[in-house]
C-alpha positions in Angstrom: -12.3 16.1 36.2 -9.9 19.0 36.2 -10.5 22.4 34.6 -9.7 22.8 31.0 -11.2 22.2 27.5 -12.5 18.8 28.5 -14.5 20.4 31.4 -15.7 23.3 29.2 -17.2 20.8 26.8 -18.9 18.9 29.6 -20.3 22.0 31.2 -21.6 23.4 27.9 -23.3 20.2 27.1 -25.1 20.0 30.5 -26.1 23.6 30.4 -27.5 23.4 26.8 -29.5 20.2 27.4 -30.9 21.5 30.7 -31.9 24.8 29.1 -33.5 23.2 26.0 -37.3 23.8 25.7 -38.9 20.4 25.8 -41.1 19.4 23.0 -44.3 17.3 23.4 -43.4 13.8 24.7 -46.7 12.1 24.3 -46.2 11.4 20.6 -42.5 11.0 20.0 -41.6 11.0 16.3 -40.7 7.8 14.6 -38.1 7.4 11.8 -34.4 7.3 12.6 -33.3 6.0 16.0 -31.7 9.3 17.1 -31.1 7.9 20.6 -28.9 5.2 19.3 -27.0 7.7 17.1 -26.7 10.0 20.1 -25.3 7.1 22.1 -22.6 6.6 19.5 -21.7 10.3 19.4 -21.4 10.4 23.2 -19.3 7.2 23.3 -16.9 8.7 20.8 -16.7 11.9 22.8 -16.1 9.9 26.0 -13.4 7.8 24.3 -11.6 11.0 23.4 -11.7 12.3 26.9 -10.6 8.9 28.3 -7.7 8.9 25.9 -6.6 12.3 27.1 -6.8 11.2 30.7 -4.8 8.0 30.0 -2.1 10.0 28.1 -1.8 12.5 30.9 -1.3 9.6 33.3 1.4 8.1 31.1 -0.8 5.0 30.3 -2.0 6.1 26.9 0.0 6.8 23.7 -2.4 8.3 21.1 -4.9 11.0 21.5 -5.9 12.4 18.0 -9.5 12.6 18.9 -12.8 12.8 17.0 -14.4 15.6 19.0 -16.3 17.9 16.7 -16.6 15.3 14.0 -19.3 13.2 15.7 -21.7 14.0 12.9 -20.0 11.2 10.9 -22.3 8.9 12.8 -24.8 9.7 10.0 -22.5 8.0 7.5 -22.5 4.9 9.6 -26.3 4.9 9.7 -26.6 5.7 6.0 -24.4 2.8 4.9 -24.7 -0.9 5.3 -22.3 -2.9 7.6 -21.1 -4.6 4.4 -20.0 -1.4 2.7 -16.2 -1.3 3.0 -15.1 1.9 4.8 -11.7 3.5 4.7 -11.9 6.2 7.3 -10.5 9.5 8.4 -8.7 9.3 11.7 -11.5 11.4 13.4 -14.1 8.8 12.7 -14.8 7.6 16.2 -18.6 8.0 16.1 -18.8 6.1 12.7 -16.7 3.3 14.2 -18.8 3.0 17.3 -22.1 2.9 15.5 -20.9 0.6 12.7 -19.5 -1.9 15.2 -22.6 -1.7 17.4 -24.6 -3.0 14.5 -22.4 -6.1 14.2 -23.0 -8.9 16.8 -20.1 -9.6 19.2 -18.3 -6.3 18.8 -17.1 -4.1 21.7 -16.0 -0.8 20.1 -15.3 0.9 23.5 -12.9 -1.8 24.5 -11.4 -2.0 21.0 -10.6 1.7 20.8 -9.2 2.0 24.3 -7.0 -1.0 23.8 -5.5 0.8 20.8 -5.0 4.0 22.9 -3.0 2.1 25.5 -1.2 -0.1 22.9 -2.4 -3.3 24.4 -1.3 -6.5 22.7 -5.0 -7.6 23.0 -6.1 -4.8 20.7 -8.2 -6.8 18.2 -7.1 -4.9 15.1 -3.4 -3.9 15.3 -2.4 -6.1 18.2 -0.9 -3.1 20.1 1.1 -1.6 17.1 -0.9 1.5 16.5 -4.3 3.0 17.4 -6.4 2.6 14.2 -10.0 2.3 13.3 -10.3 -1.1 11.7 -12.6 -4.1 12.1 -12.9 -7.0 9.6 -16.3 -8.0 10.8 -17.6 -4.4 10.3 -15.9 -4.0 6.9 -13.6 -1.2 8.2 -10.2 -1.3 6.5 -7.6 0.1 9.0 -6.0 3.3 8.1 -3.3 5.4 9.9 -3.1 9.1 9.9 -1.1 9.5 6.7 -2.5 12.4 4.8 -4.8 11.2 1.9 -2.7 8.1 1.3 -5.7 5.8 1.5 -7.7 7.4 -1.3 -6.0 5.5 -4.2 -6.6 2.2 -2.4 -10.3 3.2 -2.0 -10.6 3.9 -5.7 -8.9 0.7 -6.5 -11.3 -1.2 -4.2 -14.3 0.4 -5.9 -12.9 -0.6 -9.3 -12.2 -4.2 -8.0 -15.8 -4.7 -6.8 -17.1 -4.5 -10.4 -14.1 -6.2 -11.9 -14.6 -9.2 -9.6 -18.3 -9.4 -10.5 -17.6 -9.3 -14.2 -15.0 -12.0 -13.8 -17.2 -14.2 -11.7 -15.0 -13.9 -8.6 -16.3 -13.3 -5.1 -15.0 -10.6 -2.7 -15.8 -10.2 1.0 -18.4 -7.6 0.1 -21.7 -7.7 -1.8 -21.8 -6.9 -5.5 -23.8 -3.7 -4.9 -21.5 -2.5 -2.1 -20.5 1.2 -1.8 -16.9 2.1 -0.9 -16.9 4.9 1.7 -13.7 6.9 1.9 -13.5 9.8 4.4 -10.7 12.4 4.9 -10.1 16.0 6.1 -10.3 19.3 4.3 -6.5 19.7 4.4 -6.1 16.2 2.9 -8.4 17.2 0.1 -5.6 19.5 -1.1 -3.0 16.8 -1.2 -1.9 15.6 -4.7 -2.7 12.1 -3.7 -6.3 13.0 -3.0 -6.5 15.1 -6.2 -5.1 12.2 -8.2 -7.4 9.6 -6.7 -10.5 11.6 -7.2 -9.5 12.3 -10.8 -8.9 8.6 -11.3 -12.4 7.8 -10.0 -14.0 10.5 -12.3 -11.8 9.3 -15.3 -12.9 5.7 -14.7 -16.6 6.7 -14.6 -16.2 8.8 -17.7 -15.3 5.6 -19.5 -18.6 4.1 -18.3 -16.9 1.8 -16.0 -18.5 1.4 -12.5 -16.9 3.4 -9.7 -19.1 3.0 -6.6 -17.3 5.3 -4.2 -18.4 8.0 -1.8 -15.7 10.5 -1.0 -16.5 12.3 2.3 -14.6 15.4 3.1 -15.0 16.2 6.8 -14.4 19.9 6.6 -13.5 21.4 10.0 -11.7 24.4 8.3 -8.2 23.6 9.6 -5.1 21.6 8.7 -3.4 21.4 12.1 -2.9 25.2 12.4 -3.5 26.3 8.8 -7.0 27.5 8.0 -8.8 26.2 4.9 -10.3 29.2 3.0 -14.1 29.4 3.5 -15.9 27.8 0.6 -12.7 26.2 -0.9 -13.9 22.6 -0.8 -17.1 23.5 -2.8 -15.0 25.6 -5.2 -12.6 22.8 -5.8 -15.0 19.9 -6.0 -18.6 21.3 -6.2 -18.8 21.9 -9.9 -16.7 19.1 -11.3 -18.2 17.3 -14.3 -18.8 13.6 -13.5 -18.7 14.1 -9.7 -22.1 14.6 -8.0 -21.7 17.0 -5.0 -23.6 17.1 -1.7 -23.0 19.1 1.4 -24.4 18.8 4.9 -23.9 20.3 8.4 -22.4 17.6 10.6 -23.7 19.4 13.7 -27.2 19.0 12.5 -27.9 15.3 12.8 -31.2 15.1 11.0 -29.7 17.1 8.1 -26.5 15.1 8.1 -28.4 11.8 8.1 -30.8 12.8 5.3 -28.0 14.1 3.0 -25.7 11.2 3.8 -28.5 8.7 3.0 -29.2 10.4 -0.3 -25.5 10.5 -1.3 -25.0 6.8 -0.4 -28.0 5.7 -2.4 -26.9 7.8 -5.3 -23.7 5.9 -5.4 -25.4 2.6 -5.0 -27.9 3.2 -7.7 -25.6 4.8 -10.3 -22.3 3.1 -9.5 -20.6 6.5 -10.0 -18.4 8.6 -7.7 -20.1 11.1 -5.4 -18.5 13.8 -3.2 -20.0 14.7 0.2 -18.7 17.7 2.1 -19.7 17.2 5.8 -19.1 20.5 7.7 -17.6 19.8 11.1 -15.8 21.6 13.8 -12.6 20.6 15.6 -12.7 20.6 19.4 -9.8 20.0 21.8 -7.1 20.9 19.3 -5.4 18.8 16.6 -3.9 16.2 18.8 -2.5 15.5 22.3 -1.4 18.7 24.0 -1.9 21.0 20.9 -2.5 24.5 22.2 -5.0 26.1 19.9 -4.8 29.5 21.5 -1.3 29.8 20.0 -2.7 30.1 16.5 -6.4 30.6 16.7 -8.5 33.5 17.9 -10.5 33.0 21.1 -13.7 34.0 19.2 -13.1 31.2 16.6 -12.6 28.6 19.3 -15.8 29.8 21.0 -17.7 29.6 17.8 -16.7 25.9 17.4 -17.8 25.2 20.9 -21.2 26.6 20.1 -21.4 24.1 17.2 -20.5 21.1 19.2 -22.4 18.2 17.5 -22.9 16.2 20.7 -24.5 19.2 22.4 -26.6 19.9 19.3 -27.9 16.4 19.2 -28.6 16.3 22.9 -30.6 19.6 22.7 -32.4 18.3 19.6 -33.6 15.1 21.5 -35.2 17.4 24.1 -36.8 19.9 21.8 -38.1 17.2 19.5 -39.7 15.4 22.3 -37.6 12.3 21.8 -36.3 12.4 25.4 -36.3 14.6 28.5 -33.3 16.5 29.6 -33.0 14.2 32.6 -33.1 11.1 30.3 -30.5 12.6 28.0 -28.1 13.5 30.8 -28.6 10.0 32.3 -27.6 8.4 29.0 -24.6 10.7 28.8 -23.4 9.8 32.3 -24.0 6.1 32.0 -21.9 6.0 28.8 -19.2 8.0 30.5 -19.1 5.6 33.4 -18.8 2.6 31.1 -16.0 4.2 29.2 -14.2 5.2 32.3 -14.5 1.8 33.9 -13.3 0.1 30.7 -10.3 2.5 30.5 -9.2 1.4 33.9 -9.5 -2.2 32.9 -7.5 -2.0 29.7 -4.8 0.3 31.0 -3.0 -2.6 32.6 -3.4 -5.1 29.8 -0.1 -6.6 28.5 1.9 -4.8 25.8 4.1 -6.2 23.0 7.3 -7.1 24.7 9.7 -8.4 21.9 10.9 -7.4 18.5 9.8 -10.8 17.2 6.2 -10.1 18.4 6.2 -6.6 16.8 7.4 -7.7 13.4 5.5 -11.0 13.2 2.8 -9.8 10.7 5.3 -8.1 8.3 6.8 -11.0 6.4 4.8 -14.3 6.9 6.7 -17.2 5.3 5.3 -20.5 4.4 7.9 -21.7 1.8 6.4 -25.2 1.4 2.9 -23.8 0.6 4.4 -21.1 -1.7 6.4 -23.8 -3.6 3.3 -26.0 -3.9 1.2 -23.2 -5.2 3.8 -22.2 -7.7 4.1 -25.8 -9.0 0.4 -26.2 -9.6 -0.1 -27.4 -13.2 -1.9 -25.2 -15.7 -2.9 -25.3 -19.4 -0.2 -26.2 -21.8 1.8 -23.1 -22.8 1.5 -21.7 -26.3 4.2 -20.2 -28.4 5.9 -16.9 -27.5 3.8 -13.9 -28.5 5.6 -11.5 -30.8 7.7 -9.0 -28.8 7.3 -5.5 -30.0 11.0 -4.5 -30.3 12.6 -5.8 -33.4 15.7 -6.8 -31.5 13.6 -9.1 -29.3 12.1 -11.3 -32.1 13.5 -14.8 -32.3 16.1 -15.1 -35.1 15.0 -17.7 -37.6 18.6 -18.7 -38.2 19.1 -19.8 -34.6 18.4 -23.5 -34.2 18.2 -23.1 -30.4 15.1 -21.0 -30.5 11.6 -22.1 -31.4 9.2 -24.1 -29.4 9.7 -27.3 -27.5 7.1 -29.8 -26.2 3.7 -28.2 -25.7 4.8 -25.1 -27.5 7.2 -23.9 -24.7 10.2 -22.0 -26.1 13.5 -23.8 -25.7 15.6 -20.7 -25.2 14.5 -17.1 -24.9 15.4 -13.6 -23.8 14.5 -12.1 -20.4 11.6 -10.2 -21.9 10.2 -13.3 -23.7 10.5 -15.4 -20.5 8.5 -12.8 -18.5 5.9 -12.5 -21.3 5.4 -16.3 -21.5 5.3 -16.7 -17.7 2.7 -14.0 -17.3 0.6 -15.7 -20.0 0.9 -19.0 -18.2 -0.1 -17.5 -14.9 -3.0 -15.7 -16.4 -4.2 -18.9 -18.1 -3.8 -21.0 -14.9 -5.2 -18.6 -12.3 -8.3 -16.4 -12.7 -7.2 -14.2 -9.8 -4.2 -12.7 -11.7 -4.6 -9.2 -13.2 -1.9 -7.5 -15.3 -2.0 -3.8 -15.8 -0.2 -0.5 -15.9 0.8 2.3 -18.3 0.7 1.1 -21.9 0.7 -2.6 -20.9 -2.6 -3.4 -22.7 -3.0 -2.6 -26.3 0.6 -1.6 -26.9 2.1 -4.4 -24.8 4.4 -2.2 -22.8 7.1 0.2 -23.7 9.5 -2.7 -24.2 6.9 -5.2 -25.5 7.1 -7.4 -22.4 3.3 -7.7 -22.1 2.6 -7.8 -25.9 -0.2 -10.1 -26.9 -1.5 -10.7 -23.4 -4.6 -8.4 -23.7 -5.5 -10.1 -27.0 -5.3 -13.5 -25.3 -6.9 -12.8 -22.0 -9.1 -9.7 -22.6 -9.2 -6.2 -21.4 -10.8 -7.1 -18.1 -7.6 -8.9 -17.0 -4.9 -7.1 -18.9 -5.5 -3.4 -19.1 -4.1 0.1 -19.3 -4.2 2.6 -16.4 -3.8 6.3 -16.1 -0.3 7.8 -16.4 -0.3 8.2 -12.6 1.8 5.9 -10.5 -0.2 6.7 -7.3 -3.5 5.7 -9.0 -1.9 2.7 -10.7 -0.7 1.3 -7.3 -4.0 2.2 -5.8 -5.6 -0.2 -8.3 -3.2 -2.9 -7.0 -4.0 -2.1 -3.4 -7.7 -2.2 -4.0 -7.7 -5.3 -6.2 -5.4 -7.1 -3.8 -7.7 -6.3 -0.9 -10.6 -7.8 -2.9 -8.8 -11.1 -3.4 -7.0 -10.7 -6.7 -3.2 -11.1 -7.2 -2.4 -7.9 -9.1 0.7 -7.6 -11.2 1.1 -3.9 -12.0 3.9 -2.5 -14.1 5.8 0.7 -13.3 7.5 1.8 -16.5 10.8 2.9 -14.9 12.5 2.6 -11.6 12.6 6.4 -11.2 8.9 6.6 -11.6 8.2 4.4 -8.6 9.5 7.3 -6.4 6.5 9.3 -7.5 4.3 7.0 -5.5 6.5 5.6 -2.8 4.0 6.2 0.0 1.6 3.8 -1.8 4.2 1.1 -1.2 5.7 2.3 2.1 2.7 3.8 3.8 -0.1 1.7 2.4 1.0 -1.7 0.9 3.7 -2.5 3.4 1.8 -1.4 6.5 -1.6 -3.0 6.1 -0.6 -6.4 7.5 1.4 -4.6 10.3 -1.5 -2.3 11.4 -4.1 -5.1 11.1 -2.0 -7.9 12.8 -2.4 -9.8 9.5 -6.2 -9.6 9.4 -6.0 -7.6 6.2 -3.5 -8.0 3.3 -2.8 -6.6 -0.1 -0.9 -9.1 -2.1 0.8 -7.7 -5.2 3.8 -8.2 -7.5 4.9 -4.8 -8.8 7.0 -5.3 -12.0 9.4 -2.4 -12.5 11.6 -1.8 -15.5 14.9 -1.0 -13.7 18.5 0.1 -13.7 20.6 1.7 -16.5 22.8 0.7 -19.5 20.2 1.5 -22.2 22.0 2.2 -25.4 20.8 5.2 -27.4 18.2 6.1 -24.8 19.2 7.7 -21.6 18.7 10.3 -19.0 18.1 9.9 -15.3 14.4 9.1 -15.5 14.9 6.2 -17.8 18.2 5.0 -16.3 18.1 4.8 -12.6 20.0 2.7 -10.1 18.5 3.8 -6.8 17.0 1.0 -4.7 17.8 2.2 -1.2 14.4 3.6 -0.6 12.8 0.3 -1.5 15.1 -2.0 0.5 14.5 0.1 3.6 10.8 -0.8 3.7 10.1 -3.6 6.2 8.5 -6.7 4.9 9.0 -6.1 1.2 10.2 -8.9 -1.0 12.5 -7.6 -3.8 13.5 -9.9 -6.7 15.9 -8.9 -9.4 16.5 -11.6 -12.1 19.2 -11.3 -14.7 18.4 -14.1 -17.1 15.3 -15.7 -18.7 15.3 -18.9 -16.6 15.6 -17.0 -13.3 13.0 -14.4 -14.4 10.4 -17.1 -15.0 11.2 -19.0 -11.8 11.3 -16.0 -9.6 8.1 -14.5 -11.0 6.3 -17.7 -10.2 7.7 -17.6 -6.7 6.6 -13.9 -6.2 3.1 -14.5 -7.5 2.7 -17.5 -5.1 4.2 -15.6 -2.2 1.7 -12.9 -2.8 -1.2 -15.3 -3.1 -0.3 -17.6 -0.1 1.4 -15.2 2.3 -0.1 -11.9 1.1 3.4 -10.6 0.4 4.1 -7.3 -1.3 6.7 -8.1 -4.0 8.8 -5.8 -6.2 10.1 -7.4 -9.3 13.0 -5.4 -10.7 13.7 -6.2 -14.4 16.9 -5.0 -15.9 15.9 -3.0 -19.0 19.2 -3.4 -20.7 18.9 -7.2 -20.5 15.3 -7.4 -21.7 16.4 -8.3 -25.3 20.0 -9.4 -24.7 20.9 -12.6 -26.5 24.7 -12.7 -26.4 27.2 -12.9 -23.6 30.8 -13.0 -24.7 30.7 -12.3 -28.4 28.1 -11.3 -31.0 26.0 -14.2 -32.1 26.9 -16.6 -29.3 23.3 -16.6 -27.9 24.9 -17.4 -24.6 22.5 -15.3 -22.6 19.4 -17.0 -23.9 17.9 -19.6 -21.5 14.8 -21.8 -21.2 12.1 -20.2 -19.0 11.9 -22.3 -15.9 8.6 -23.9 -15.0 9.7 -24.5 -11.4 9.7 -21.7 -8.8 13.0 -20.3 -7.5 13.6 -20.7 -3.7 13.0 -17.4 -1.9 16.2 -15.8 -0.7 18.5 -18.2 -2.5 21.3 -17.0 -4.7 22.6 -18.6 -8.0 26.2 -19.5 -8.5 28.0 -19.4 -11.8 31.3 -21.3 -12.0 33.6 -22.8 -9.4 36.6 -20.6 -9.3 38.6 -20.9 -6.1 40.5 -17.6 -6.0 37.6 -15.1 -5.6 33.8 -14.8 -5.3 32.3 -11.9 -7.2 28.9 -11.0 -5.7 26.6 -9.2 -8.0 23.1 -9.0 -9.5 21.1 -7.8 -12.5 23.3 -6.1 -15.1 26.3 -6.9 -13.0 25.9 -10.7 -13.7 26.8 -10.7 -17.4 29.5 -8.0 -16.8 31.0 -10.1 -14.0 30.9 -13.3 -16.1 32.7 -11.6 -18.9 35.2 -10.1 -16.4 35.7 -13.6 -14.9 36.4 -15.1 -18.3 39.1 -12.5 -18.9 40.6 -13.0 -15.5 40.8 -16.7 -16.0 43.0 -16.1 -19.0 45.4 -14.4 -16.7 45.3 -17.2 -14.1 42.8 -15.7 -11.6 39.8 -18.0 -11.2 36.6 -16.4 -9.9 33.1 -17.7 -9.3 30.1 -15.3 -9.8 27.4 -15.3 -7.2 24.1 -13.8 -8.5 22.2 -12.6 -5.4 18.9 -12.6 -7.4 17.0 -11.6 -4.2 17.8 -8.1 -2.9 15.4 -8.5 0.1 15.8 -10.8 1.8 19.5 -11.2 0.9 20.6 -14.8 0.4 23.0 -14.6 3.4 23.6 -18.3 3.8 24.7 -18.7 0.1 26.8 -15.5 0.4 28.7 -16.8 3.4 29.2 -20.3 2.0 30.9 -19.0 -1.2 32.8 -16.3 0.6 34.3 -18.9 2.9 35.0 -21.2 0.0 37.2 -18.7 -1.9 38.4 -16.5 1.0 38.0 -13.3 -1.0 34.9 -11.3 -1.9 34.4 -8.6 -4.5 31.0 -7.0 -4.7 30.1 -5.6 -8.1 27.2 -3.4 -7.5 25.5 -1.3 -10.2 23.6 0.8 -7.6 25.1 3.8 -5.9 28.1 3.6 -3.5 26.1 5.3 -0.8 22.9 3.5 0.1 23.5 0.8 -2.5 23.2 -3.0 -2.2 26.9 -3.5 -1.5 26.7 -1.9 1.9 24.2 -4.5 3.1 26.3 -7.3 1.5 29.4 -6.1 3.4 27.4 -5.9 6.6 26.1 -9.4 6.1 29.6 -10.8 5.6 30.9 -9.1 8.7 27.9 -10.1 10.8 28.3 -13.7 9.5 31.9 -13.8 10.8 33.7 -13.6 7.4 37.3 -12.3 8.0 38.7 -12.5 4.5 39.5 -9.5 2.2 36.4 -7.7 1.0 36.2 -5.0 -1.7 33.4 -3.4 -3.6 33.1 -1.6 -6.9 29.9 0.4 -7.5 28.3 3.1 -9.6 29.0 6.7 -8.5 26.8 8.7 -6.2 25.3 10.5 -9.2 22.2 10.6 -11.4 22.7 9.0 -14.7 23.6 11.6 -17.4 22.6 11.5 -21.1 24.9 9.9 -23.7 28.4 8.6 -23.4 28.9 10.5 -20.1 26.8 7.7 -18.4 29.8 5.4 -18.7 31.8 7.7 -16.4 29.5 7.1 -13.4 28.2 3.5 -13.9 29.8 0.2 -12.9 31.7 -1.3 -15.8 33.5 -4.6 -16.7 37.0 -3.1 -16.7 36.4 -1.7 -13.3 35.4 -5.1 -12.1 38.5 -6.7 -13.6 40.8 -4.1 -12.1 39.2 -4.4 -8.6 39.4 -8.2 -8.8 43.1 -8.1 -9.6 43.8 -5.6 -6.8 41.8 -7.8 -4.3 43.7 -10.9 -5.4 47.0 -9.2 -4.7 46.1 -8.5 -1.1 
């Protein structure tokens, strides 16, 4: 071992244990198995040191270590192996001890395979070094700051909700959710929002069995946390019981952790535990602490090394002799070193196909079969809140057909009816969001559902998109198919990391062993009359389409909305897919297409699913294919009708699916007409049209291509909106110019 921080830790440990004054050994105390806990602490330390050696040799790729945080072994001892744990990335000792309690687990080999990115890594399959293990109820988390807290709160909520609904989860009904994080993370808005959501839920006398553990080492990379800040921020909050313990004092940490865990288990209320720790060997990798920390502070942390403290305690308490302690320490070091040499040469992922395999599993036959399962006979359409959405009594085409199913309906009515049918058929479906329960949604799309199915399955959430999506993440993990609603497309950007960093990555970083199915309904796009502004009219989807593995649906009409919603729910249930369902606000209550009173945009909600990634064609014009989606569909159909009067015959291809794009249908119709105009209501830069053009060129299409889009602008208030948004006359003009080429 070369000189450096690693060597200093080792020398200090040996010197402290050797110098410890032995206690009486004839009558060693009973109680906790401190030797086993010590073994887990030493194993975690040796794994850190091995990771640093592997990285220095170019054979390891991740070395954020747990050194100084080994006191979290107390949390592993205080909890059951069936208590789900979402862990801080410095939770090595917890991971080792929890896994050691589960037969057949090999935590040393598991962690080292993650360090060297071996394809044999049993949790991520060589994609990232994470602490995760299904058998040990450890949900894998990466090092994103605080992003896992909303999911943890959602999971705690889901445990009780499942019990009350008679559903089973992978965990016992009295389980406690453990969620650990650092002191810097405690300041993140995501953590503040999640903890607030937990306290808010408990305030309403709903069970919230979660233990928040802040492992406070006083640093956020190089930025110090003010002394006493965590207690000041969380120690006196009503509704949140607060504990604190010294992680370098194993008996104290174990006693306090046990009390905190049992408090949660008995009361089913949130508890906050501050575990004081130190950070040894820097933040990560080759981090040079001396560049931003005083030598005296670094030395103080070395003096509080929890591994050294436990080793010394074993001697002074008469649990083991110094020779025995050192022998255990060296034996563990040898096992770790030997295992590191073995895993270093194990095969890595060698193809893009292997890397992305967990992202988007696809079993279309099973999805189709699930979506077609029969359910209870549908009832009549619940009343929609908006007056413009109520069926007109003078319209003979409306009303109910066989079994009470509406013959023709608006987009909003179709979604409402389909949600009702899914709730009636499947007890795993939950519908929730801001104002979706009692009010029935801002646009009335969920009206009547809570009355029909109860507040346990259709409910309101906090006005906090991060917490809302956290409920989806947690309930999906517990076996539900959550259907949360985001009120406006612009609002989803408030919580993008819950989709990008949490929902979309769980399958990837667990090699498909964990999943969080969900269908996120989002009121989307622009063109609202009399109600505007950039937060309620937004056409930005670029950040969503960039997320690997996401399924993005965007129906324009009632029949497609019903069919695609069925497909998305079944894709979530069967394949664990994360689906975004973008609903055009301006088309929610639209009835007419070409002229007032024609009711030509009404359609019968489809009881069959829509094939994933397949477009819909309107018309058979031979001069031009207009490719569009959402609000662009009725605009393009009206433009096509006017163009036909001038002798230019166009067909309209509704993409319907924005991810994955229906490339085969796109190419088929492009080749059929020889010209393609893309009418895209999203922005010119980063909009959908860019991907459509790329798909055409990649597919070998050589005909003329043009696109007409909305401007690279936010949507202003009032009539000015028309100056930046896609319009019918612009589609007509672009089509005529393209036809003349």
